PDB file of N, CA, C and O in Angstrom, chain B, residues numbered from 101:
ATOM      1  N   UNK B 101      -9.001  -1.395 -13.540  1.00  0.00           N
ATOM      2  CA  UNK B 101      -8.055  -2.246 -12.826  1.00  0.00           C
ATOM      3  C   UNK B 101      -8.804  -2.970 -11.708  1.00  0.00           C
ATOM      4  O   UNK B 101      -9.505  -2.345 -10.912  1.00  0.00           O
ATOM      5  N   UNK B 102      -8.648  -4.289 -11.659  1.00  0.00           N
ATOM      6  CA  UNK B 102      -9.375  -5.038 -10.634  1.00  0.00           C
ATOM      7  C   UNK B 102      -8.532  -5.222  -9.367  1.00  0.00           C
ATOM      8  O   UNK B 102      -7.352  -4.872  -9.322  1.00  0.00           O
ATOM      9  N   UNK B 103      -9.171  -5.776  -8.359  1.00  0.00           N
ATOM     10  CA  UNK B 103      -8.536  -5.919  -7.037  1.00  0.00           C
ATOM     11  C   UNK B 103      -7.251  -6.745  -7.113  1.00  0.00           C
ATOM     12  O   UNK B 103      -6.254  -6.380  -6.490  1.00  0.00           O
ATOM     13  N   UNK B 104      -7.254  -7.840  -7.856  1.00  0.00           N
ATOM     14  CA  UNK B 104      -6.052  -8.684  -7.893  1.00  0.00           C
ATOM     15  C   UNK B 104      -4.887  -7.966  -8.584  1.00  0.00           C
ATOM     16  O   UNK B 104      -3.730  -8.162  -8.212  1.00  0.00           O
ATOM     17  N   UNK B 105      -5.187  -7.145  -9.579  1.00  0.00           N
ATOM     18  CA  UNK B 105      -4.119  -6.358 -10.223  1.00  0.00           C
ATOM     19  C   UNK B 105      -3.543  -5.329  -9.248  1.00  0.00           C
ATOM     20  O   UNK B 105      -2.334  -5.097  -9.218  1.00  0.00           O
ATOM     21  N   UNK B 106      -4.416  -4.723  -8.459  1.00  0.00           N
ATOM     22  CA  UNK B 106      -3.966  -3.758  -7.444  1.00  0.00           C
ATOM     23  C   UNK B 106      -3.080  -4.463  -6.422  1.00  0.00           C
ATOM     24  O   UNK B 106      -2.010  -3.964  -6.075  1.00  0.00           O
ATOM     25  N   UNK B 107      -3.526  -5.621  -5.940  1.00  0.00           N
ATOM     26  CA  UNK B 107      -2.736  -6.374  -4.960  1.00  0.00           C
ATOM     27  C   UNK B 107      -1.368  -6.737  -5.526  1.00  0.00           C
ATOM     28  O   UNK B 107      -0.358  -6.611  -4.833  1.00  0.00           O
ATOM     29  N   UNK B 108      -1.326  -7.185  -6.777  1.00  0.00           N
ATOM     30  CA  UNK B 108      -0.045  -7.541  -7.409  1.00  0.00           C
ATOM     31  C   UNK B 108       0.897  -6.355  -7.455  1.00  0.00           C
ATOM     32  O   UNK B 108       2.064  -6.473  -7.081  1.00  0.00           O
ATOM     33  N   UNK B 109       0.399  -5.203  -7.913  1.00  0.00           N
ATOM     34  CA  UNK B 109       1.250  -4.007  -8.032  1.00  0.00           C
ATOM     35  C   UNK B 109       1.735  -3.529  -6.664  1.00  0.00           C
ATOM     36  O   UNK B 109       2.908  -3.195  -6.495  1.00  0.00           O
ATOM     37  N   UNK B 110       0.824  -3.498  -5.693  1.00  0.00           N
ATOM     38  CA  UNK B 110       1.194  -3.044  -4.348  1.00  0.00           C
ATOM     39  C   UNK B 110       2.234  -3.988  -3.744  1.00  0.00           C
ATOM     40  O   UNK B 110       3.260  -3.542  -3.229  1.00  0.00           O
ATOM     41  N   UNK B 111       1.966  -5.287  -3.809  1.00  0.00           N
ATOM     42  CA  UNK B 111       2.903  -6.254  -3.238  1.00  0.00           C
ATOM     43  C   UNK B 111       4.265  -6.158  -3.919  1.00  0.00           C
ATOM     44  O   UNK B 111       5.297  -6.243  -3.254  1.00  0.00           O
ATOM     45  N   UNK B 112       4.276  -5.981  -5.236  1.00  0.00           N
ATOM     46  CA  UNK B 112       5.547  -5.886  -5.969  1.00  0.00           C
ATOM     47  C   UNK B 112       6.373  -4.704  -5.478  1.00  0.00           C
ATOM     48  O   UNK B 112       7.573  -4.847  -5.243  1.00  0.00           O
ATOM     49  N   UNK B 113       5.741  -3.520  -5.318  1.00  0.00           N
ATOM     50  CA  UNK B 113       6.559  -2.392  -4.871  1.00  0.00           C
ATOM     51  C   UNK B 113       6.924  -2.490  -3.398  1.00  0.00           C
ATOM     52  O   UNK B 113       7.964  -1.970  -2.995  1.00  0.00           O
ATOM     53  N   UNK B 114       6.103  -3.140  -2.584  1.00  0.00           N
ATOM     54  CA  UNK B 114       6.485  -3.320  -1.177  1.00  0.00           C
ATOM     55  C   UNK B 114       7.713  -4.225  -1.063  1.00  0.00           C
ATOM     56  O   UNK B 114       8.586  -3.987  -0.229  1.00  0.00           O
ATOM     57  N   UNK B 115       7.776  -5.248  -1.889  1.00  0.00           N
ATOM     58  CA  UNK B 115       8.923  -6.161  -1.876  1.00  0.00           C
ATOM     59  C   UNK B 115      10.154  -5.477  -2.482  1.00  0.00           C
ATOM     60  O   UNK B 115      11.237  -5.503  -1.896  1.00  0.00           O
ATOM     61  N   UNK B 116       9.980  -4.868  -3.654  1.00  0.00           N
ATOM     62  CA  UNK B 116      11.120  -4.288  -4.373  1.00  0.00           C
ATOM     63  C   UNK B 116      11.638  -2.999  -3.758  1.00  0.00           C
ATOM     64  O   UNK B 116      12.844  -2.840  -3.564  1.00  0.00           O
ATOM     65  N   UNK B 117      10.738  -2.084  -3.454  1.00  0.00           N
ATOM     66  CA  UNK B 117      11.157  -0.760  -2.990  1.00  0.00           C
ATOM     67  C   UNK B 117      11.390  -0.685  -1.484  1.00  0.00           C
ATOM     68  O   UNK B 117      12.329  -0.028  -1.033  1.00  0.00           O
ATOM     69  N   UNK B 118      10.542  -1.355  -0.704  1.00  0.00           N
ATOM     70  CA  UNK B 118      10.652  -1.261   0.751  1.00  0.00           C
ATOM     71  C   UNK B 118      11.293  -2.495   1.375  1.00  0.00           C
ATOM     72  O   UNK B 118      11.492  -2.562   2.589  1.00  0.00           O
ATOM     73  N   UNK B 119      11.616  -3.478   0.522  1.00  0.00           N
ATOM     74  CA  UNK B 119      12.301  -4.702   0.951  1.00  0.00           C
ATOM     75  C   UNK B 119      11.561  -5.450   2.062  1.00  0.00           C
ATOM     76  O   UNK B 119      12.168  -5.958   3.005  1.00  0.00           O
ATOM     77  N   UNK B 120      10.241  -5.504   1.925  1.00  0.00           N
ATOM     78  CA  UNK B 120       9.423  -6.275   2.861  1.00  0.00           C
ATOM     79  C   UNK B 120       9.360  -7.707   2.345  1.00  0.00           C
ATOM     80  O   UNK B 120       9.163  -7.937   1.152  1.00  0.00           O
ATOM     81  N   UNK B 121       9.528  -8.660   3.244  1.00  0.00           N
ATOM     82  CA  UNK B 121       9.505 -10.070   2.838  1.00  0.00           C
ATOM     83  C   UNK B 121       8.128 -10.441   2.310  1.00  0.00           C
ATOM     84  O   UNK B 121       7.107 -10.117   2.916  1.00  0.00           O
ATOM     85  N   UNK B 122       8.114 -11.124   1.174  1.00  0.00           N
ATOM     86  CA  UNK B 122       6.859 -11.468   0.505  1.00  0.00           C
ATOM     87  C   UNK B 122       5.923 -12.288   1.390  1.00  0.00           C
ATOM     88  O   UNK B 122       4.703 -12.146   1.305  1.00  0.00           O
ATOM     89  N   UNK B 123       6.493 -13.149   2.243  1.00  0.00           N
ATOM     90  CA  UNK B 123       5.671 -13.993   3.124  1.00  0.00           C
ATOM     91  C   UNK B 123       4.836 -13.157   4.098  1.00  0.00           C
ATOM     92  O   UNK B 123       3.788 -13.608   4.561  1.00  0.00           O
ATOM     93  N   UNK B 124       5.293 -11.951   4.407  1.00  0.00           N
ATOM     94  CA  UNK B 124       4.580 -11.088   5.356  1.00  0.00           C
ATOM     95  C   UNK B 124       3.379 -10.388   4.723  1.00  0.00           C
ATOM     96  O   UNK B 124       2.542  -9.829   5.431  1.00  0.00           O
ATOM     97  N   UNK B 125       3.292 -10.417   3.401  1.00  0.00           N
ATOM     98  CA  UNK B 125       2.252  -9.672   2.694  1.00  0.00           C
ATOM     99  C   UNK B 125       0.938 -10.448   2.634  1.00  0.00           C
ATOM    100  O   UNK B 125       0.543 -10.958   1.586  1.00  0.00           O
ATOM    101  N   UNK B 126       0.285 -10.521   3.770  1.00  0.00           N
ATOM    102  CA  UNK B 126      -1.030 -11.150   3.875  1.00  0.00           C
ATOM    103  C   UNK B 126      -2.048 -10.032   4.137  1.00  0.00           C
ATOM    104  O   UNK B 126      -1.706  -9.029   4.764  1.00  0.00           O
ATOM    105  N   UNK B 127      -3.287 -10.190   3.669  1.00  0.00           N
ATOM    106  CA  UNK B 127      -4.269  -9.104   3.786  1.00  0.00           C
ATOM    107  C   UNK B 127      -4.449  -8.537   5.195  1.00  0.00           C
ATOM    108  O   UNK B 127      -4.666  -7.336   5.359  1.00  0.00           O
ATOM    109  N   UNK B 128      -4.359  -9.392   6.204  1.00  0.00           N
ATOM    110  CA  UNK B 128      -4.591  -8.905   7.572  1.00  0.00           C
ATOM    111  C   UNK B 128      -3.345  -8.309   8.231  1.00  0.00           C
ATOM    112  O   UNK B 128      -3.406  -7.891   9.387  1.00  0.00           O
ATOM    113  N   UNK B 129      -2.226  -8.264   7.523  1.00  0.00           N
ATOM    114  CA  UNK B 129      -0.986  -7.714   8.090  1.00  0.00           C
ATOM    115  C   UNK B 129      -1.162  -6.235   8.431  1.00  0.00           C
ATOM    116  O   UNK B 129      -1.677  -5.456   7.629  1.00  0.00           O
ATOM    117  N   UNK B 130      -0.728  -5.868   9.624  1.00  0.00           N
ATOM    118  CA  UNK B 130      -0.768  -4.474  10.061  1.00  0.00           C
ATOM    119  C   UNK B 130       0.403  -3.727   9.423  1.00  0.00           C
ATOM    120  O   UNK B 130       1.549  -4.168   9.509  1.00  0.00           O
ATOM    121  N   UNK B 131       0.111  -2.602   8.786  1.00  0.00           N
ATOM    122  CA  UNK B 131       1.132  -1.875   8.031  1.00  0.00           C
ATOM    123  C   UNK B 131       2.322  -1.462   8.901  1.00  0.00           C
ATOM    124  O   UNK B 131       3.474  -1.707   8.542  1.00  0.00           O
ATOM    125  N   UNK B 132       2.041  -0.844  10.030  1.00  0.00           N
ATOM    126  CA  UNK B 132       3.136  -0.356  10.881  1.00  0.00           C
ATOM    127  C   UNK B 132       3.744  -1.472  11.715  1.00  0.00           C
ATOM    128  O   UNK B 132       4.956  -1.683  11.690  1.00  0.00           O
ATOM    129  N   UNK B 133       2.901  -2.187  12.453  1.00  0.00           N
ATOM    130  CA  UNK B 133       3.392  -3.146  13.433  1.00  0.00           C
ATOM    131  C   UNK B 133       4.015  -4.390  12.801  1.00  0.00           C
ATOM    132  O   UNK B 133       5.067  -4.845  13.250  1.00  0.00           O
ATOM    133  N   UNK B 134       3.383  -4.946  11.767  1.00  0.00           N
ATOM    134  CA  UNK B 134       3.886  -6.195  11.199  1.00  0.00           C
ATOM    135  C   UNK B 134       4.763  -5.999   9.966  1.00  0.00           C
ATOM    136  O   UNK B 134       5.706  -6.759   9.743  1.00  0.00           O
ATOM    137  N   UNK B 135       4.454  -4.987   9.171  1.00  0.00           N
ATOM    138  CA  UNK B 135       5.251  -4.762   7.965  1.00  0.00           C
ATOM    139  C   UNK B 135       6.359  -3.738   8.193  1.00  0.00           C
ATOM    140  O   UNK B 135       7.251  -3.598   7.356  1.00  0.00           O
ATOM    141  N   UNK B 136       6.313  -3.030   9.304  1.00  0.00           N
ATOM    142  CA  UNK B 136       7.382  -2.087   9.637  1.00  0.00           C
ATOM    143  C   UNK B 136       7.401  -0.832   8.784  1.00  0.00           C
ATOM    144  O   UNK B 136       8.448  -0.204   8.626  1.00  0.00           O
ATOM    145  N   UNK B 137       6.249  -0.461   8.230  1.00  0.00           N
ATOM    146  CA  UNK B 137       6.184   0.743   7.396  1.00  0.00           C
ATOM    147  C   UNK B 137       6.155   1.963   8.319  1.00  0.00           C
ATOM    148  O   UNK B 137       5.257   2.109   9.149  1.00  0.00           O
ATOM    149  N   UNK B 138       7.152   2.831   8.160  1.00  0.00           N
ATOM    150  CA  UNK B 138       7.238   4.027   9.001  1.00  0.00           C
ATOM    151  C   UNK B 138       6.955   5.278   8.163  1.00  0.00           C
ATOM    152  O   UNK B 138       6.609   5.178   6.986  1.00  0.00           O
ATOM    153  N   UNK B 139       7.102   6.436   8.770  1.00  0.00           N
ATOM    154  CA  UNK B 139       6.748   7.676   8.073  1.00  0.00           C
ATOM    155  C   UNK B 139       7.638   7.937   6.860  1.00  0.00           C
ATOM    156  O   UNK B 139       7.170   8.504   5.872  1.00  0.00           O
ATOM    157  N   UNK B 140       8.902   7.541   6.912  1.00  0.00           N
ATOM    158  CA  UNK B 140       9.777   7.710   5.745  1.00  0.00           C
ATOM    159  C   UNK B 140       9.351   6.788   4.613  1.00  0.00           C
ATOM    160  O   UNK B 140       9.361   7.186   3.448  1.00  0.00           O
ATOM    161  N   UNK B 141       8.975   5.554   4.950  1.00  0.00           N
ATOM    162  CA  UNK B 141       8.471   4.622   3.937  1.00  0.00           C
ATOM    163  C   UNK B 141       7.190   5.173   3.313  1.00  0.00           C
ATOM    164  O   UNK B 141       6.956   5.028   2.113  1.00  0.00           O
ATOM    165  N   UNK B 142       6.375   5.802   4.142  1.00  0.00           N
ATOM    166  CA  UNK B 142       5.110   6.329   3.652  1.00  0.00           C
ATOM    167  C   UNK B 142       5.335   7.375   2.567  1.00  0.00           C
ATOM    168  O   UNK B 142       4.565   7.447   1.609  1.00  0.00           O
ATOM    169  N   UNK B 143       6.380   8.188   2.707  1.00  0.00           N
ATOM    170  CA  UNK B 143       6.717   9.182   1.681  1.00  0.00           C
ATOM    171  C   UNK B 143       7.001   8.470   0.354  1.00  0.00           C
ATOM    172  O   UNK B 143       6.534   8.905  -0.699  1.00  0.00           O
ATOM    173  N   UNK B 144       7.760   7.383   0.407  1.00  0.00           N
ATOM    174  CA  UNK B 144       8.042   6.597  -0.795  1.00  0.00           C
ATOM    175  C   UNK B 144       6.757   6.014  -1.379  1.00  0.00           C
ATOM    176  O   UNK B 144       6.557   6.027  -2.594  1.00  0.00           O
ATOM    177  N   UNK B 145       5.898   5.506  -0.513  1.00  0.00           N
ATOM    178  CA  UNK B 145       4.644   4.903  -0.963  1.00  0.00           C
ATOM    179  C   UNK B 145       3.787   5.931  -1.700  1.00  0.00           C
ATOM    180  O   UNK B 145       3.192   5.617  -2.731  1.00  0.00           O
ATOM    181  N   UNK B 146       3.721   7.148  -1.183  1.00  0.00           N
ATOM    182  CA  UNK B 146       2.943   8.213  -1.825  1.00  0.00           C
ATOM    183  C   UNK B 146       3.435   8.434  -3.253  1.00  0.00           C
ATOM    184  O   UNK B 146       2.635   8.532  -4.183  1.00  0.00           O
ATOM    185  N   UNK B 147       4.750   8.513  -3.423  1.00  0.00           N
ATOM    186  CA  UNK B 147       5.335   8.742  -4.748  1.00  0.00           C
ATOM    187  C   UNK B 147       5.053   7.562  -5.678  1.00  0.00           C
ATOM    188  O   UNK B 147       4.677   7.754  -6.835  1.00  0.00           O
ATOM    189  N   UNK B 148       5.233   6.354  -5.174  1.00  0.00           N
ATOM    190  CA  UNK B 148       5.037   5.148  -5.987  1.00  0.00           C
ATOM    191  C   UNK B 148       3.572   4.999  -6.389  1.00  0.00           C
ATOM    192  O   UNK B 148       3.280   4.699  -7.547  1.00  0.00           O
ATOM    193  N   UNK B 149       2.654   5.202  -5.457  1.00  0.00           N
ATOM    194  CA  UNK B 149       1.221   5.076  -5.756  1.00  0.00           C
ATOM    195  C   UNK B 149       0.819   6.101  -6.812  1.00  0.00           C
ATOM    196  O   UNK B 149       0.053   5.791  -7.724  1.00  0.00           O
ATOM    197  N   UNK B 150       1.332   7.311  -6.689  1.00  0.00           N
ATOM    198  CA  UNK B 150       1.003   8.338  -7.680  1.00  0.00           C
ATOM    199  C   UNK B 150       1.485   7.914  -9.075  1.00  0.00           C
ATOM    200  O   UNK B 150       0.777   8.095 -10.066  1.00  0.00           O
ATOM    201  N   UNK B 151       2.683   7.354  -9.140  1.00  0.00           N
ATOM    202  CA  UNK B 151       3.237   6.915 -10.420  1.00  0.00           C
ATOM    203  C   UNK B 151       2.468   5.713 -10.989  1.00  0.00           C
ATOM    204  O   UNK B 151       2.156   5.689 -12.180  1.00  0.00           O
ATOM    205  N   UNK B 152       2.163   4.726 -10.154  1.00  0.00           N
ATOM    206  CA  UNK B 152       1.507   3.496 -10.624  1.00  0.00           C
ATOM    207  C   UNK B 152       0.007   3.638 -10.861  1.00  0.00           C
ATOM    208  O   UNK B 152      -0.540   3.062 -11.802  1.00  0.00           O
ATOM    209  N   UNK B 153      -0.650   4.408 -10.003  1.00  0.00           N
ATOM    210  CA  UNK B 153      -2.110   4.442 -10.031  1.00  0.00           C
ATOM    211  C   UNK B 153      -2.697   5.800 -10.426  1.00  0.00           C
ATOM    212  O   UNK B 153      -3.899   5.904 -10.669  1.00  0.00           O
ATOM    213  N   UNK B 154      -1.864   6.835 -10.491  1.00  0.00           N
ATOM    214  CA  UNK B 154      -2.313   8.116 -11.010  1.00  0.00           C
ATOM    215  C   UNK B 154      -3.125   8.987 -10.071  1.00  0.00           C
ATOM    216  O   UNK B 154      -3.902   9.824 -10.533  1.00  0.00           O
ATOM    217  N   UNK B 155      -2.968   8.814  -8.764  1.00  0.00           N
ATOM    218  CA  UNK B 155      -3.624   9.727  -7.822  1.00  0.00           C
ATOM    219  C   UNK B 155      -2.712   9.952  -6.624  1.00  0.00           C
ATOM    220  O   UNK B 155      -1.827   9.149  -6.331  1.00  0.00           O
ATOM    221  N   UNK B 156      -2.957  11.077  -5.937  1.00  0.00           N
ATOM    222  CA  UNK B 156      -2.172  11.407  -4.741  1.00  0.00           C
ATOM    223  C   UNK B 156      -2.888  10.900  -3.494  1.00  0.00           C
ATOM    224  O   UNK B 156      -4.099  11.063  -3.342  1.00  0.00           O
ATOM    225  N   UNK B 157      -2.119  10.286  -2.614  1.00  0.00           N
ATOM    226  CA  UNK B 157      -2.656   9.861  -1.318  1.00  0.00           C
ATOM    227  C   UNK B 157      -2.691  11.075  -0.402  1.00  0.00           C
ATOM    228  O   UNK B 157      -1.707  11.806  -0.282  1.00  0.00           O
ATOM    229  N   UNK B 158      -3.824  11.280   0.237  1.00  0.00           N
ATOM    230  CA  UNK B 158      -3.928  12.346   1.230  1.00  0.00           C
ATOM    231  C   UNK B 158      -3.709  11.717   2.604  1.00  0.00           C
ATOM    232  O   UNK B 158      -4.344  10.714   2.930  1.00  0.00           O
ATOM    233  N   UNK B 159      -2.824  12.289   3.409  1.00  0.00           N
ATOM    234  CA  UNK B 159      -2.559  11.704   4.729  1.00  0.00           C
ATOM    235  C   UNK B 159      -3.817  11.467   5.558  1.00  0.00           C
ATOM    236  O   UNK B 159      -3.912  10.469   6.272  1.00  0.00           O
ATOM    237  N   UNK B 160      -4.790  12.385   5.465  1.00  0.00           N
ATOM    238  CA  UNK B 160      -6.006  12.206   6.265  1.00  0.00           C
ATOM    239  C   UNK B 160      -6.814  10.993   5.802  1.00  0.00           C
ATOM    240  O   UNK B 160      -7.556  10.409   6.592  1.00  0.00           O
ATOM    241  N   UNK B 161      -6.679  10.610   4.533  1.00  0.00           N
ATOM    242  CA  UNK B 161      -7.360   9.414   4.030  1.00  0.00           C
ATOM    243  C   UNK B 161      -6.772   8.139   4.617  1.00  0.00           C
ATOM    244  O   UNK B 161      -7.454   7.119   4.715  1.00  0.00           O
ATOM    245  N   UNK B 162      -5.517   8.203   5.003  1.00  0.00           N
ATOM    246  CA  UNK B 162      -4.809   7.019   5.489  1.00  0.00           C
ATOM    247  C   UNK B 162      -4.958   6.812   6.998  1.00  0.00           C
ATOM    248  O   UNK B 162      -4.475   5.814   7.534  1.00  0.00           O
ATOM    249  N   UNK B 163      -5.618   7.737   7.681  1.00  0.00           N
ATOM    250  CA  UNK B 163      -5.769   7.642   9.139  1.00  0.00           C
ATOM    251  C   UNK B 163      -6.334   6.303   9.599  1.00  0.00           C
ATOM    252  O   UNK B 163      -5.852   5.717  10.567  1.00  0.00           O
ATOM    253  N   UNK B 164      -7.351   5.828   8.902  1.00  0.00           N
ATOM    254  CA  UNK B 164      -8.031   4.602   9.321  1.00  0.00           C
ATOM    255  C   UNK B 164      -7.557   3.360   8.582  1.00  0.00           C
ATOM    256  O   UNK B 164      -8.131   2.283   8.740  1.00  0.00           O
ATOM    257  N   UNK B 165      -6.513   3.507   7.778  1.00  0.00           N
ATOM    258  CA  UNK B 165      -5.974   2.358   7.041  1.00  0.00           C
ATOM    259  C   UNK B 165      -4.897   1.709   7.898  1.00  0.00           C
ATOM    260  O   UNK B 165      -3.793   2.234   8.043  1.00  0.00           O
ATOM    261  N   UNK B 166      -5.240   0.563   8.458  1.00  0.00           N
ATOM    262  CA  UNK B 166      -4.317  -0.111   9.379  1.00  0.00           C
ATOM    263  C   UNK B 166      -3.723  -1.395   8.791  1.00  0.00           C
ATOM    264  O   UNK B 166      -2.599  -1.772   9.120  1.00  0.00           O
ATOM    265  N   UNK B 167      -4.493  -2.067   7.912  1.00  0.00           N
ATOM    266  CA  UNK B 167      -4.037  -3.350   7.368  1.00  0.00           C
ATOM    267  C   UNK B 167      -3.755  -3.242   5.878  1.00  0.00           C
ATOM    268  O   UNK B 167      -4.170  -2.290   5.218  1.00  0.00           O
ATOM    269  N   UNK B 168      -3.058  -4.216   5.375  1.00  0.00           N
ATOM    270  CA  UNK B 168      -2.750  -4.269   3.954  1.00  0.00           C
ATOM    271  C   UNK B 168      -4.047  -4.356   3.140  1.00  0.00           C
ATOM    272  O   UNK B 168      -4.163  -3.718   2.094  1.00  0.00           O
ATOM    273  N   UNK B 169      -5.010  -5.133   3.610  1.00  0.00           N
ATOM    274  CA  UNK B 169      -6.293  -5.249   2.914  1.00  0.00           C
ATOM    275  C   UNK B 169      -6.995  -3.891   2.817  1.00  0.00           C
ATOM    276  O   UNK B 169      -7.559  -3.551   1.777  1.00  0.00           O
ATOM    277  N   UNK B 170      -6.959  -3.130   3.890  1.00  0.00           N
ATOM    278  CA  UNK B 170      -7.571  -1.797   3.867  1.00  0.00           C
ATOM    279  C   UNK B 170      -6.837  -0.879   2.889  1.00  0.00           C
ATOM    280  O   UNK B 170      -7.455  -0.019   2.262  1.00  0.00           O
ATOM    281  N   UNK B 171      -5.534  -1.057   2.759  1.00  0.00           N
ATOM    282  CA  UNK B 171      -4.753  -0.268   1.811  1.00  0.00           C
ATOM    283  C   UNK B 171      -5.157  -0.622   0.379  1.00  0.00           C
ATOM    284  O   UNK B 171      -5.322   0.266  -0.457  1.00  0.00           O
ATOM    285  N   UNK B 172      -5.317  -1.927   0.093  1.00  0.00           N
ATOM    286  CA  UNK B 172      -5.803  -2.340  -1.227  1.00  0.00           C
ATOM    287  C   UNK B 172      -7.171  -1.702  -1.495  1.00  0.00           C
ATOM    288  O   UNK B 172      -7.412  -1.165  -2.576  1.00  0.00           O
ATOM    289  N   UNK B 173      -8.061  -1.766  -0.502  1.00  0.00           N
ATOM    290  CA  UNK B 173      -9.405  -1.219  -0.655  1.00  0.00           C
ATOM    291  C   UNK B 173      -9.356   0.278  -0.944  1.00  0.00           C
ATOM    292  O   UNK B 173     -10.091   0.784  -1.792  1.00  0.00           O
ATOM    293  N   UNK B 174      -8.487   0.969  -0.232  1.00  0.00           N
ATOM    294  CA  UNK B 174      -8.334   2.423  -0.432  1.00  0.00           C
ATOM    295  C   UNK B 174      -7.930   2.714  -1.868  1.00  0.00           C
ATOM    296  O   UNK B 174      -8.523   3.574  -2.519  1.00  0.00           O
ATOM    297  N   UNK B 175      -6.925   2.002  -2.365  1.00  0.00           N
ATOM    298  CA  UNK B 175      -6.471   2.219  -3.742  1.00  0.00           C
ATOM    299  C   UNK B 175      -7.593   1.871  -4.718  1.00  0.00           C
ATOM    300  O   UNK B 175      -7.842   2.610  -5.671  1.00  0.00           O
ATOM    301  N   UNK B 176      -8.260   0.762  -4.485  1.00  0.00           N
ATOM    302  CA  UNK B 176      -9.356   0.349  -5.371  1.00  0.00           C
ATOM    303  C   UNK B 176     -10.443   1.422  -5.431  1.00  0.00           C
ATOM    304  O   UNK B 176     -11.020   1.663  -6.491  1.00  0.00           O
ATOM    305  N   UNK B 177     -10.722   2.062  -4.302  1.00  0.00           N
ATOM    306  CA  UNK B 177     -11.774   3.092  -4.274  1.00  0.00           C
ATOM    307  C   UNK B 177     -11.365   4.327  -5.078  1.00  0.00           C
ATOM    308  O   UNK B 177     -12.224   5.061  -5.568  1.00  0.00           O
ATOM    309  N   UNK B 178     -10.073   4.555  -5.212  1.00  0.00           N
ATOM    310  CA  UNK B 178      -9.581   5.725  -5.935  1.00  0.00           C
ATOM    311  C   UNK B 178      -9.440   5.482  -7.432  1.00  0.00           C
ATOM    312  O   UNK B 178      -9.547   6.419  -8.223  1.00  0.00           O
ATOM    313  N   UNK B 179      -9.203   4.247  -7.827  1.00  0.00           N
ATOM    314  CA  UNK B 179      -8.980   3.959  -9.254  1.00  0.00           C
ATOM    315  C   UNK B 179     -10.226   3.400  -9.936  1.00  0.00           C
ATOM    316  O   UNK B 179     -10.230   3.177 -11.146  1.00  0.00           O
ATOM    317  N   UNK B 180     -11.270   3.177  -9.163  1.00  0.00           N
ATOM    318  CA  UNK B 180     -12.509   2.598  -9.723  1.00  0.00           C
ATOM    319  C   UNK B 180     -13.217   3.572 -10.632  1.00  0.00           C
ATOM    320  O   UNK B 180     -14.269   3.249 -11.184  1.00  0.00           O
TER     321      UNK B 180
END
């Protein structure tokens, strides 16, 4: 799976499941501050990522993931 496929899948579930406006989904967007992703949303994201990409997100892995681009990179590193 390449980077653009990962971005498409991630953006699709952020819009559909978390109801984030598509215009806000730019690579430099801050997950918490600009996209409004909170700890309850994160629980949903863990479940969705496991279903779509086949791996479990570890909370400690997400410590340094602040932007949407970093989130794409994290997923890419796990599915590569």
